[in-house]
C-alpha positions as CSV (number, residue, x, y, z in Angstrom):
1,M,28.0,-17.5,5.1
2,T,27.9,-15.2,1.5
3,E,27.1,-11.5,1.4
4,I,24.5,-10.5,-1.3
5,R,25.4,-7.9,-3.1
6,R,23.3,-4.4,-3.2
7,L,22.8,-3.0,-6.6
8,A,24.2,0.3,-7.1
9,S,23.8,3.4,-9.5
10,S,24.7,6.6,-9.5
11,A,24.4,10.1,-11.4
12,R,26.2,13.5,-11.1
13,I,23.2,16.0,-12.8
14,A,24.4,19.5,-13.7
15,L,21.5,22.0,-12.4
16,E,21.5,26.1,-12.5
17,H,19.9,25.6,-8.8
18,P,20.5,22.0,-7.2
19,R,19.8,23.3,-3.7
20,D,16.0,24.2,-4.6
21,V,15.6,21.3,-6.8
22,L,16.8,19.1,-3.7
23,G,14.6,21.1,-1.5
24,R,11.1,20.7,-3.7
25,L,12.1,17.0,-4.1
26,C,12.0,16.4,-0.4
27,D,8.9,18.3,0.3
28,H,6.8,16.8,-2.5
29,L,8.2,13.2,-1.7
30,A,7.9,13.6,2.0
31,E,4.5,12.8,1.6
32,H,5.4,9.3,0.0
33,L,8.6,8.2,1.5
34,Q,10.7,8.2,4.5
35,V,13.2,11.3,4.0
36,E,15.9,13.1,5.7
37,C,17.0,16.4,4.3
38,G,19.4,19.2,5.3
39,D,22.0,21.5,4.9
40,G,22.4,20.0,1.2
41,Q,21.9,16.7,1.5
42,A,19.1,14.1,1.8
43,R,18.4,10.1,2.3
44,L,15.2,9.0,1.2
45,T,14.1,5.7,2.1
46,C,11.3,3.2,0.5
47,D,10.5,-0.3,0.2
48,F,12.7,-0.1,-3.4
49,G,15.7,0.5,-1.5
50,V,17.8,4.0,-0.3
51,A,18.4,7.1,-2.8
52,R,21.0,9.9,-1.0
53,A,21.5,13.1,-3.1
54,S,23.8,15.9,-2.5
55,V,24.6,19.6,-3.5
56,E,28.3,19.4,-4.9
57,G,28.5,22.8,-6.4
58,D,26.5,23.4,-9.6
59,A,25.2,20.0,-9.5
60,L,23.2,17.0,-7.7
61,A,24.8,14.0,-7.4
62,V,22.6,11.4,-6.8
63,A,23.3,7.8,-5.4
64,L,21.1,4.5,-5.3
65,E,20.8,1.4,-4.0
66,S,18.6,-1.5,-3.5
67,A,18.5,-5.0,-3.1
68,D,17.5,-6.0,-6.7
69,A,17.1,-4.5,-10.2
70,T,13.4,-4.1,-10.3
71,G,13.9,-1.8,-7.4
72,L,17.3,0.3,-8.3
73,S,14.8,0.7,-12.0
74,F,12.1,2.0,-9.7
75,L,14.4,4.6,-8.0
76,R,16.4,5.7,-11.1
77,L,12.7,6.5,-12.9
78,M,11.8,8.2,-9.5
79,M,14.3,10.5,-9.2
80,A,15.0,11.1,-12.7
81,E,11.1,11.8,-13.0
82,H,11.2,13.9,-10.3
83,I,14.4,15.8,-10.9
84,L,13.3,16.8,-14.4
85,A,9.5,18.1,-13.2
86,F,11.3,20.6,-10.9
87,A,14.0,21.9,-12.5
88,G,11.9,24.0,-14.1
89,E,12.9,25.1,-17.8
90,Q,15.4,23.3,-17.6
91,T,16.4,19.9,-19.3
92,P,18.7,18.8,-17.4
93,A,20.9,15.8,-18.6
94,I,20.8,12.4,-16.6
95,R,23.0,9.8,-17.3
96,W,23.3,7.1,-14.9
97,S,26.2,4.9,-14.1
98,G,26.8,1.6,-12.4
99,D,24.6,-1.2,-12.5
100,G,21.6,-1.6,-14.8
101,K,22.7,-0.2,-18.6
102,A,20.5,1.8,-21.0
103,G,18.8,-0.4,-24.1
104,E,18.2,-3.5,-21.5
105,P,14.9,-4.9,-21.1
106,L,13.1,-3.4,-18.1
107,P,13.6,-5.6,-15.0
108,Y,10.1,-4.7,-14.0
109,F,8.6,-5.5,-17.6
110,R,6.9,-8.7,-18.5
111,E,5.3,-10.2,-21.8
112,M,2.0,-11.8,-21.1
113,R,-0.3,-14.2,-23.5
114,V,-3.9,-14.2,-22.6
115,V,-5.0,-17.7,-21.2
116,S,-9.0,-17.2,-20.6
117,V,-11.5,-14.6,-21.1
118,A,-14.6,-14.5,-18.8
119,S,-17.8,-12.0,-18.3
120,V,-17.8,-11.3,-14.7
121,T,-20.7,-8.7,-15.3
122,P,-21.9,-7.1,-18.7
123,L,-19.6,-4.4,-18.7
124,M,-16.4,-6.5,-16.5
125,R,-13.9,-8.8,-18.2
126,R,-11.7,-11.0,-16.6
127,I,-8.7,-11.7,-18.4
128,V,-6.1,-14.1,-17.1
129,L,-2.3,-14.0,-18.2
130,A,0.4,-16.2,-18.3
131,G,3.9,-15.1,-18.2
132,P,7.4,-15.6,-16.5
133,D,8.7,-14.6,-12.9
134,L,5.7,-13.0,-11.5
135,A,6.9,-13.2,-7.6
136,R,7.9,-10.1,-7.6
137,F,4.3,-8.7,-8.7
138,T,2.8,-10.6,-5.4
139,T,4.2,-7.5,-3.3
140,G,5.0,-3.9,-3.7
141,G,1.5,-2.9,-4.8
142,L,-1.8,-3.4,-6.6
143,H,-1.4,-2.2,-9.8
144,V,0.2,-3.1,-13.2
145,R,0.8,-1.4,-16.4
146,L,-0.8,-3.7,-19.8
147,L,0.7,-2.3,-22.1
148,F,-1.7,-2.9,-26.0
149,P,0.5,-3.1,-29.3
150,P,-0.7,-1.1,-32.2
151,P,-3.1,-2.9,-34.4
152,G,-1.6,-4.4,-37.3
153,I,2.2,-5.1,-35.6
154,A,3.0,-8.3,-35.9
155,V,5.9,-8.5,-33.8
156,P,5.3,-6.2,-30.7
157,Q,8.3,-3.9,-29.7
158,W,8.5,-3.1,-26.4
159,P,10.3,0.0,-23.4
160,V,13.6,-0.4,-22.7
161,N,16.1,1.2,-20.2
162,G,16.8,4.7,-21.2
163,E,20.3,6.5,-20.5
164,D,18.2,8.9,-17.7
165,G,16.5,6.2,-16.0
166,R,13.2,6.4,-17.6
167,P,11.7,3.9,-20.2
168,S,12.9,4.4,-23.9
169,W,9.8,3.6,-25.7
170,P,9.7,2.1,-29.4
171,A,8.9,4.6,-32.3
172,A,5.3,6.4,-32.3
173,D,3.7,4.1,-34.8
174,A,5.0,1.2,-32.9
175,K,4.5,2.5,-29.5
176,P,2.0,0.3,-27.4
177,A,-0.5,2.7,-25.2
178,A,-0.3,1.9,-21.7
179,R,-3.1,1.7,-19.2
180,A,-3.4,0.9,-15.2
181,Y,-5.0,-1.7,-13.9
182,T,-5.4,-3.9,-10.6
183,I,-4.0,-7.0,-10.2
184,R,-7.5,-9.2,-9.1
185,H,-6.0,-12.5,-8.5
186,I,-2.4,-13.4,-8.7
187,N,-1.0,-17.4,-8.5
188,A,3.3,-16.7,-9.4
189,D,3.4,-20.5,-8.6
190,R,1.1,-20.7,-12.1
191,G,3.0,-17.9,-13.4
192,E,-1.0,-16.3,-13.6
193,I,-2.5,-13.0,-13.4
194,A,-6.1,-12.0,-13.1
195,I,-7.1,-8.5,-14.5
196,D,-10.8,-7.3,-14.6
197,M,-11.1,-4.5,-17.0
198,V,-14.4,-2.3,-18.3
199,L,-16.0,-2.3,-20.9
200,H,-16.5,1.3,-22.3
201,D,-19.7,2.5,-24.4
202,D,-17.3,2.9,-27.3
203,P,-14.8,-0.2,-26.8
204,H,-12.8,0.9,-29.9
205,G,-12.6,4.4,-29.2
206,N,-9.7,6.3,-29.6
207,H,-9.2,6.6,-26.1
208,A,-9.8,3.0,-25.0
209,P,-7.6,0.9,-26.1
210,G,-7.7,-1.5,-22.6
211,A,-11.3,-1.6,-23.3
212,G,-11.1,-2.5,-26.9
213,F,-8.6,-5.2,-26.3
214,A,-10.6,-6.5,-23.1
215,Q,-14.1,-6.9,-25.9
216,D,-11.5,-8.6,-28.4
217,A,-9.3,-10.8,-26.6
218,R,-8.8,-14.3,-27.4
219,P,-6.3,-16.9,-25.9
220,G,-2.7,-16.7,-27.1
221,D,-3.1,-12.7,-27.9
222,V,0.2,-10.8,-26.5
223,V,0.1,-7.7,-24.0
224,G,3.3,-6.1,-22.1
225,M,3.0,-5.6,-18.5
226,T,4.9,-3.3,-15.9
227,G,4.9,-2.9,-12.7
228,P,3.9,-3.5,-9.9
229,G,3.1,-0.2,-7.5
230,G,0.7,2.0,-6.0
231,G,-2.8,0.8,-4.2
232,S,-1.4,1.3,-0.3
233,I,-3.6,2.4,2.7
234,G,-3.2,3.7,5.6
235,E,-3.8,1.8,9.0
236,A,-7.1,2.6,10.7
237,S,-9.8,0.8,12.6
238,R,-12.4,2.5,10.2
239,Y,-12.6,2.7,6.8
240,I,-14.5,4.7,4.1
241,L,-14.0,2.9,0.4
242,L,-15.4,5.0,-2.5
243,G,-15.1,4.3,-6.2
244,D,-17.0,3.3,-9.5
245,E,-16.4,0.5,-11.5
246,T,-12.6,1.3,-12.9
247,A,-12.0,1.1,-9.1
248,L,-14.2,-2.0,-8.2
249,P,-10.8,-4.5,-8.4
250,A,-8.9,-2.2,-6.5
251,I,-11.6,-2.1,-3.9
252,A,-12.4,-5.8,-3.9
253,R,-8.7,-6.6,-3.3
254,L,-8.6,-4.0,-0.2
255,L,-11.8,-5.4,1.3
256,E,-10.0,-9.0,1.1
257,A,-7.1,-7.8,3.0
258,M,-8.9,-5.9,5.9
259,P,-8.2,-6.6,9.6
260,E,-11.1,-8.3,11.5
261,T,-11.1,-5.9,14.1
262,A,-11.7,-3.0,11.2
263,E,-15.4,-1.2,10.5
264,V,-15.8,-0.3,6.5
265,A,-18.4,1.4,4.7
266,A,-17.7,0.6,0.9
267,F,-19.8,3.0,-1.6
268,V,-19.5,1.7,-5.2
269,E,-21.3,3.2,-8.1
270,V,-22.2,1.0,-11.4
271,A,-25.0,1.0,-14.1
272,D,-27.3,-0.9,-12.9
273,A,-27.9,-4.0,-10.0
274,R,-26.3,-6.4,-13.1
275,E,-23.1,-4.6,-12.4
276,E,-22.6,-5.7,-8.8
277,Q,-20.5,-8.4,-7.7
278,P,-20.5,-10.2,-4.4
279,L,-17.4,-8.7,-2.4
280,A,-16.0,-10.6,1.0
281,S,-14.3,-9.1,3.7
282,P,-13.2,-10.3,6.9
283,A,-14.2,-7.0,8.4
284,S,-17.3,-5.7,9.7
285,L,-18.7,-4.7,6.0
286,S,-21.5,-2.2,5.2
287,L,-21.5,-2.3,1.3
288,N,-23.8,0.2,-0.4
289,W,-23.9,-0.1,-4.7
290,L,-25.0,3.1,-6.4
291,H,-26.7,3.2,-9.8
292,R,-26.5,5.5,-12.4
293,N,-29.4,3.8,-14.3
294,G,-29.0,5.5,-17.5
295,A,-26.6,8.5,-16.1
296,H,-23.2,8.7,-18.1
297,A,-20.6,7.5,-16.2
298,G,-18.8,10.3,-14.1
299,A,-21.4,12.8,-15.1
300,G,-22.8,12.8,-11.0
301,E,-21.8,13.6,-7.5
302,S,-22.8,10.2,-5.9
303,L,-19.7,9.1,-5.0
304,A,-18.8,12.6,-3.5
305,R,-22.1,12.6,-1.5
306,A,-21.9,9.8,-0.1
307,V,-18.7,11.2,2.1
308,R,-20.1,14.4,2.4
309,D,-23.0,12.8,4.4
310,H,-21.0,9.9,6.0
311,R,-21.4,10.2,10.0
312,W,-18.1,9.2,10.9
313,L,-17.1,12.5,9.1
314,A,-19.2,14.3,11.3
315,G,-17.5,13.5,14.9
316,D,-18.9,10.1,15.3
317,G,-16.2,8.1,16.7
318,E,-12.7,7.5,15.6
319,T,-11.8,9.4,12.5
320,P,-11.6,7.0,9.6
321,F,-9.1,6.2,6.9
322,V,-11.0,7.6,3.2
323,W,-10.0,5.8,0.2
324,A,-11.4,7.1,-3.4
325,G,-10.4,5.9,-7.1
326,C,-13.0,7.8,-9.6
327,E,-13.8,10.1,-12.4
328,H,-11.0,13.1,-11.8
329,A,-14.3,15.4,-11.1
330,Q,-15.6,13.4,-8.4
331,A,-11.8,12.6,-6.9
332,R,-11.2,16.5,-6.6
333,A,-15.3,16.9,-5.0
334,I,-13.9,14.2,-2.6
335,R,-10.6,15.5,-1.7
336,R,-11.9,19.1,-1.4
337,F,-14.2,17.7,1.2
338,V,-12.2,15.8,3.2
339,H,-9.2,18.0,3.3
340,K,-10.6,21.5,3.9
341,E,-14.3,20.7,5.0
342,A,-13.8,17.4,7.5
343,G,-10.1,18.4,7.7
344,L,-8.7,14.7,7.4
345,A,-4.9,15.1,7.7
346,R,-3.2,13.7,4.3
347,D,-2.1,10.8,6.1
348,K,-5.9,9.8,6.5
349,C,-6.6,9.5,2.7
350,H,-5.8,8.4,0.0
351,I,-7.9,9.7,-3.4
352,V,-6.9,9.3,-6.9
353,A,-8.7,10.0,-10.5
354,Y,-8.8,6.3,-12.3
355,W,-10.1,8.3,-15.4
356,R,-11.0,11.8,-16.7
357,R,-14.0,12.4,-19.0
358,G,-12.7,13.2,-22.5
359,A,-8.9,12.2,-21.2
360,A,-7.1,9.1,-22.3
361,G,-4.6,7.4,-19.3
362,D,-2.5,9.6,-17.5
363,E,-3.9,12.8,-18.7
364,A,-6.5,11.8,-15.6
365,R,-4.3,12.7,-12.8
366,K,-3.5,16.3,-14.6
367,D,-5.0,19.0,-12.9
């Protein structure tokens, strides 16, 4: 039997306080990964592979191992971003050796072409994209990032492997804008992915490259795609799902994957009745549409009220798992309630700001 070689990469990172950085790294990632940490050493295990870290004098030695190039690249990215974040005012040099070279294409990147465009509702467009080797995108998370080339770029330039494990992007005038979306449907055999995209009030605004693309997309248009990641949900017999239209594709995917034995209460805020969509689930589903009826998206508290008023969080039977994806202020209000008032543990909820009024892209997630 031929043994499959696992891919490996390592780095020795000079730090002023490597033990402190390792401790903060373990504390933070313990919420997301399997972490064993102690005596200046750590082992972190996740779906992508294994990361080992140890304090060696004034440095942190990191060794990574994964079954494939995508997993190894995700591990390098994860470790580099967190070490840089926890290094304080330092900017340590990170140079990985082993498999995966700087300047190579990102293994989790695909160039995609538009196959078809259709309206699901007046404000929701379904873009079907075709690309190569999509089997990897059927597992590992619900979400991808779409990369939109700047207007007027004849030949798009895409990010490549950076020396420190993070993507190295093209110069500013050629850098594509990146936005996160949920895979609504995927057919790896046909090489197609469907993405549902919300049309904002100003689809051509500076902070809405995705909505502008969805509005004007035509067959043959090119975008980049990276991923997959995110979107996991804990095991429970009861679920409360909350979101606005930006989270509607994710809620639809989660509902479709629910077990028949589960009870689900879903609350979806949309502009009006025209934005409602058929949502199916094998679970016992109570689906509640919350209409803004002219109010600005993200301006109200309908989702926060829905979870505050729900009887399942008032001691009525088994504690539910709470999942929410919405505007930053509502996400913060929901998070504050479920943790401080309802007393839910962190492993009983997943609450994410999908967007933030007045902010663009990943700025939505910053407090």
